[in-house]
N, C-alpha and C positions, 0 to 999 in steps of 0.2 A: 459588538465585536468587529474589529476591522476585517475587511474582506482580504483574502489571500490573493497575491498576483497569480495570473493564469498562464499555464503553459500547455502546448499541444505536443502529443507524442505520436509518431508514426512508426510502427514496428511490423516485422514480418520476416519470413525466411529469406535467404539469399535469392536474388533474381526475381523477387516478387513485384518490383516496380515502385519501391518506397521513395527513392530519390526523386523520380519524376513527379510523383504525387506531392511530395514536400515542396518542390519548387512551385508547382501550380498553386498550392494553398498559400505559400508565402507571398506570392504576387497578389492574391486576393485580400489577404488579411494583414498586410504590412509585417510579414514575418522575417526572421533570420534563423538560419538552420545550424543546429549543433549536431555534428556527426557522432553517432554512438556505434562505432565500428573499431574493434580492437586491432585490426590490421592496417586500417587507413591512417592511423596515427603516425605511421613510419614514413619518413622522407625517402623517396626513390622507389617505394613499392606502389606502383601505379596501375600497371596493366592487369596483373593477376588478382589484385584486390578490387578491380573494377571501380577504381576511385573516380568520382565525378569529375568531369573535365570543366575547364573554364567556360566553354560554350554551353554545356549542359546546365551550369549554374544560372545562366540567363540573367546575370546581373544581381542575383540574390547572394547576400553575404553568407558564407559558410565558415564554421569554426571547428576546431579540433581535428583538422586534417594536417598532415605533415608537421607533427608536433616535435618528434624526436628522431634521431638517426637510428638505423637498425641495430647498432651495438650499444644503445642506451636502454636502461631499464625504464619501464613505464607501467606502474601498477594500477590496479582498480582504484586505489586511494588517490593516486595522481590524477586519474581521469575524473573522478568524482569532484575533487577539489576544483579543477579547472572548469568543469561543467557548471558547478554552482556559481563560480565567479562570472562565467560567460552569461548565464541566465540573468544575473543581476545587471550586467552591462547592457544587455538587450532591453530589459524592462526599463532601465534608466533612459533609453532612447525612445521610450513609448512605442516599442515594437513587440511583436509576439514571438517568444522563444519557441522554436519547433525542434524537438529532439527527434532525430531520424536515424534508425539503424537496426541492426539485427543482433547486436551483442547483448543478450539478456541481462547479464550481471551489471553492465553499465547502466542500462535503463532502470533496473530495479534499485540500483544504488541511489538514484535520485528519487524515484517515486516512493520507495520505502525508506528513504533517508538513512541508509546504512550508517551505523556508527562503526567505523572500521578500526576500532581499537584492537591492537594485535592480540590481546588476551581475552577480551570479552566483546566480540562483535555482536551488535544487536540492531533491531529495526526500530525506527522512530517515526513520528508523524512527519509527513511531507510538508515543507513550508509553502507549498504551492497548491492551488486548485489545478487539476489536470484532466484532460480529455485524451483518451487513447484510441487511435484508429489502427486497425490491423489489416494487413493484406495476407491472404492465405489462398493462393490459386490452387485448383485441384492438382493432385499429384502428377497426373499425366502431363498437364501443361507445364508445371514447374520443372519436371525432369527433362522435358524437351528443351526448355529454356536454358537449364543449367548445362545440358549436353552441348547445345549450340554455343553457349558462352565459352566453354572450354576450347572448342575449335577456333572460335573467334580470337581468343586470347593469344593463341599461337600465331595466327595470321597477323595480329596487331603488334607482334614483336615481343611477347612475354619471355620467350627463350633468350633473346638478346638481353633483355632487362635482368633476368635471373643470372645469366653468365657474368654480367658486369657486377652485380651485387655480390655474387659468390667469390669473385676475384678480389673485390675490395674487402669483403667480410668473410674470410675462409672458414670461420667457425660455424659449421652447419647446425650446431645446437643452439644458436641464437634464437630467441623467441620469435623474432621478426621473420626468420627463414623457415620456421616450422609450420607456417600457414599453408593452406591448400593452394596449389598452383606454384609453390616454391619448393616444398620438400620433394615433390614428385619429379620436378624438372632437375633438381640437384642430383637425384638418383640417376637420371638419364645422363647428365654431364659427367658423373662419376663412372659412367659405363656399366651401371648395375642393371639397367633395363633399357628397352628400346623407346623411341619417342612415342610410338603407338601405345605401348604399355603405360607410359607416363600419362598420356591423354586419357586413356581408359580409367586410370587410377584417380585422376583429377575429377572425372565425371562421377565415379563411384563415391569418392570421399565427399564431394559436394552434396550428393544426395543424402548421405548419412548426416552431414552437418545440418542440412535443412531440417531433418527429422529432430535432431537435438535442439535446434532453435525452437521448433514448435512445442517440444516437451517443456521447455522453459516458460514459454508464453502461457501454456495451459496451466502450469504451476502458479503463475502470477494470478490467473483467474481464480484458481482454487483458494488463493490467499486473499481473495476479495477485491481484486482490481478488475474493473469492468472494461472490456475491450470490445469496441464496435468493429466487427469484421466485415470486410468486403463491401463497403458502401460504395455507391456510384459517386462520381465527382460532385454531382448536384446534391445528393444526400449528405455527403461529407460537409459541403459548404453550409447547408441548412443547419446541420447539427452544431458546427463551429460557431455560426452566427448566434444561435440560441445560447451556447455556452459562454460566449463573450459578452452577452447583454447583461 
């Protein structure tokens, strides 16, 4: 039986350090990174989505960032289709595809090969061998990080970014503007709440989102997907080396 091509997956809640780990591992194993983040697909949504910067990419090729404009639809099916095409492209270059992100349905759509037929969606065998690494910092650490990130977003200019986007795309019901860090600041711009209240809401909503992300990942485990949690960089490299041999 022919062996399946191999892919690496790095998942975890928001602010757990996935992107930095993915870049380090991509450097070691000749990898290229596919973003699995349902907010980072939008052009112009940079600061509040904590989109990886050119500098942080450190020369590693990243895919599925800045795919569509905020007023364009982009479904799970669209992401899955582009992700499968991108995996093929990376494998053709004899490099390791690394899927990195926190949007559970995106990741599951590849690993469980969702058949996204509109009337009869179902799971199928994945066409790839995969290894999943998970990052799950303790709650105290994670919440401190997410709280600091909300403050940093404002300092880094997320309010200016949101004002520009809201002026260009005044429909506040757009999926792109419904994300954390956008909907709260739009309420501030609309004079419904103060900036302090907006920041507190961003912090609170981010904590709730991190919990929902972990619920999805635990569900994946219950469905039989093995996730190796919180390995050191050295342990991760050793495991990946064994996986690729």
